[in-house]
C-alpha positions in Angstrom: 137.2 112.2 123.3 140.0 110.9 120.9 138.6 109.8 117.5 139.9 106.2 117.9 138.3 105.8 121.4 135.0 107.3 120.0 135.0 104.8 117.1 135.6 101.8 119.4 132.9 103.0 121.7 130.5 103.4 118.8 131.1 99.8 117.6 130.3 98.6 121.2 127.0 100.6 121.2 125.4 98.9 118.1 123.4 96.5 120.3 122.7 99.0 123.1 119.0 99.9 123.6 117.8 103.4 123.2 117.3 104.1 126.9 120.8 103.2 127.8 122.2 105.1 124.8 120.3 108.2 125.9 121.6 107.9 129.4 125.2 107.7 128.1 124.6 110.8 126.0 122.9 112.7 128.8 125.9 112.2 131.1 128.4 113.2 128.4 129.8 109.7 128.1 129.2 109.6 124.4 129.6 112.4 121.9 129.8 110.6 118.6 127.6 109.9 115.6 124.3 108.0 116.0 123.7 106.4 112.6 123.2 102.7 113.1 122.4 103.1 116.8 119.1 102.6 118.6 117.9 100.8 115.4 114.3 100.3 116.5 113.7 104.0 117.1 113.1 107.1 115.0 116.1 109.4 115.2 115.6 113.1 115.1 117.5 116.4 114.7 116.7 119.2 117.1 116.1 122.9 116.4 115.7 125.4 119.2 114.5 129.0 118.6 113.3 131.9 120.8 109.5 131.8 121.4 108.9 134.9 119.3 110.0 132.9 116.2 108.4 129.6 117.2 105.1 130.1 115.4 106.8 131.0 112.1 109.2 128.1 112.4 106.4 125.7 113.1 104.5 127.0 110.0 107.7 126.6 108.0 108.0 122.9 109.0 104.3 122.3 108.3 104.6 123.8 104.9 107.7 121.8 104.0 106.9 118.4 105.6 109.3 116.3 103.4 112.3 118.4 104.3 111.3 119.2 107.9 109.1 116.3 109.2 107.9 117.5 112.7 107.9 114.6 115.2 107.9 116.7 118.4 107.4 120.2 119.8 108.1 121.4 123.3 106.1 124.0 125.2 107.8 127.3 125.2 110.3 127.4 128.1 110.2 123.7 128.7 113.3 121.6 127.8 111.2 118.4 127.9 109.6 116.5 125.0 107.2 114.1 126.9 105.5 113.0 123.7 108.8 111.4 122.6 109.7 109.9 125.9 112.0 110.8 128.8 113.9 113.5 126.9 115.7 116.6 128.2 116.5 118.6 125.1 119.4 120.4 126.9 121.5 117.2 127.4 120.2 114.4 125.2 121.9 115.1 121.9 125.6 114.2 121.5 126.5 117.6 119.9 124.8 121.0 119.6 125.7 123.7 117.1 125.3 127.2 118.6 124.3 129.8 116.0 124.4 133.5 116.2 123.2 135.7 113.3 123.2 132.7 111.1 126.8 131.5 111.8 127.9 128.5 113.9 129.9 130.1 116.7 130.7 126.9 118.7 129.7 123.3 119.5 128.6 122.0 122.9 127.8 118.6 124.3 125.0 120.2 126.5 123.3 123.5 126.6 122.1 123.6 130.2 123.7 126.9 131.0 122.5 128.4 127.6 118.8 127.4 128.0 116.4 130.3 128.3 112.8 130.4 129.5 111.6 131.7 126.2 113.1 128.8 124.1 111.0 126.4 122.1 112.4 123.1 120.8 111.4 121.2 117.6 112.3 117.6 116.7 112.6 116.8 113.0 112.7 113.2 111.9 116.1 112.0 110.5 117.0 109.9 107.5 119.4 108.0 109.7 116.4 105.9 110.8 116.0 104.4 107.3 119.6 103.2 106.7 119.1 100.0 108.8 115.8 99.2 107.1 117.4 99.4 103.7 120.4 97.2 104.7 118.0 94.6 106.2 116.1 94.4 102.9 119.3 93.7 100.9 119.9 97.2 99.5 123.6 97.7 98.9 124.7 100.9 100.5 128.3 101.8 99.7 130.2 103.0 102.8 131.6 106.5 102.5 134.2 106.0 105.2 134.1 106.1 109.0 133.6 109.6 110.4 132.4 111.0 107.1 129.0 112.5 106.4 126.7 112.0 103.4 127.0 114.8 100.9 124.3 117.4 101.0 123.5 120.0 98.4 121.6 123.2 98.1 119.1 122.9 95.3 117.0 125.2 93.1 113.8 123.8 94.7 112.4 126.6 96.8 110.7 126.0 100.1 107.4 127.6 101.1 108.4 130.4 103.5 107.0 131.5 106.8 108.0 134.7 108.5 111.8 135.1 108.3 112.3 131.4 107.3 112.6 130.5 103.6 115.2 129.5 101.1 116.2 126.6 98.9 115.6 123.0 99.8 118.7 121.0 100.9 119.0 117.4 99.8 121.2 114.4 100.8 122.6 112.0 98.2 123.3 108.3 98.2 124.6 106.3 95.3 122.2 103.4 94.7 122.6 100.5 92.4 120.4 100.8 89.4 118.6 97.6 90.2 117.8 98.7 93.7 116.2 102.1 92.9 112.6 100.9 92.8 113.0 98.9 96.0 114.5 102.0 97.7 111.6 104.2 96.5 109.1 101.7 98.0 111.0 101.2 101.3 111.7 104.8 102.1 108.1 105.8 101.3 107.1 103.8 104.4 109.1 106.3 106.5 107.4 109.7 106.0 108.7 111.0 109.3 112.3 110.2 108.1 111.9 112.2 104.8 110.0 109.5 102.9 110.8 108.6 99.3 113.4 110.4 97.2 112.6 113.8 95.7 114.8 113.1 92.7 116.6 110.3 91.0 119.3 110.7 88.3 120.7 113.8 86.6 121.6 116.3 89.4 121.5 119.4 87.2 117.7 119.1 87.0 117.4 120.2 90.6 120.2 122.7 90.4 123.3 120.7 91.5 126.3 121.4 89.3 129.0 119.1 90.7 128.4 116.0 92.8 132.0 116.1 94.0 131.5 119.6 95.5 128.8 119.2 98.2 127.8 122.2 100.2 127.9 120.1 103.4 129.3 116.7 104.2 131.8 114.6 102.1 131.9 113.9 98.4 130.9 110.4 97.2 132.0 109.1 93.8 129.3 107.7 91.6 130.5 104.3 90.4 129.5 102.3 87.3 126.0 100.9 87.8 125.2 103.5 90.5 122.5 106.2 90.2 122.5 109.3 92.4 119.4 109.4 94.6 118.4 112.5 96.5 116.3 112.9 99.6 115.0 116.1 101.2 117.2 116.9 104.2 116.5 118.4 107.6 119.5 120.6 106.8 116.9 122.7 105.0 115.8 123.9 108.4 119.4 124.9 109.3 119.7 126.7 106.0 116.5 128.6 106.6 117.7 129.5 110.1 121.0 130.8 108.8 119.2 132.9 106.2 117.0 134.4 108.9 120.1 135.5 110.8 118.5 135.3 114.3 120.5 136.8 117.1 120.3 133.5 119.0 
């Protein structure tokens, strides 16, 4: 779908309820970003691994709940997540990254033909859920530009490993006005399944980040006068752990 058409479609979906949005995604009618959509619902990222690694990945999430807040787990072989609603994990995400030996080899809008009977799916709460709550409470969130992603950084904070899954925690960063920092801490603490409160505020080198203008993922955001860099644990920690594990699928 052309970027301009996708952007216009996104703008029209802001008031669409979650069920209709899910139907549009399931049929392939929408492939774009989901921040700001389905505002009353918890958004989630999805990780799918072969059953022989599912126990270790589950333990990795349990041991690192701020980075990998588990909100749903499928039964091995089932693409459904009934605890989270009418969800078919093969079709109900706008985009899927397909990994092999730790590398993204392609993207798909559904994985029906790739699904295997030994797959297990995990849903991890997403920080996209919190953005609307912050805006509604008057927190000034500077736009980073349409189509761009928040910067994310690999830190020197080590996760608690499980089996083949380990590595550094990944964090996302938002510039927050100095006067809003305490409000942001309090508000985000109310959303533990969306990464909760920040893990660090201020000087990035303390957590091993050398250059805010050179993120490991996403797009750089300049810190303006009066802003403070605020860092949250990111579900990309799970992707980083998966890449390090170099699973065949």
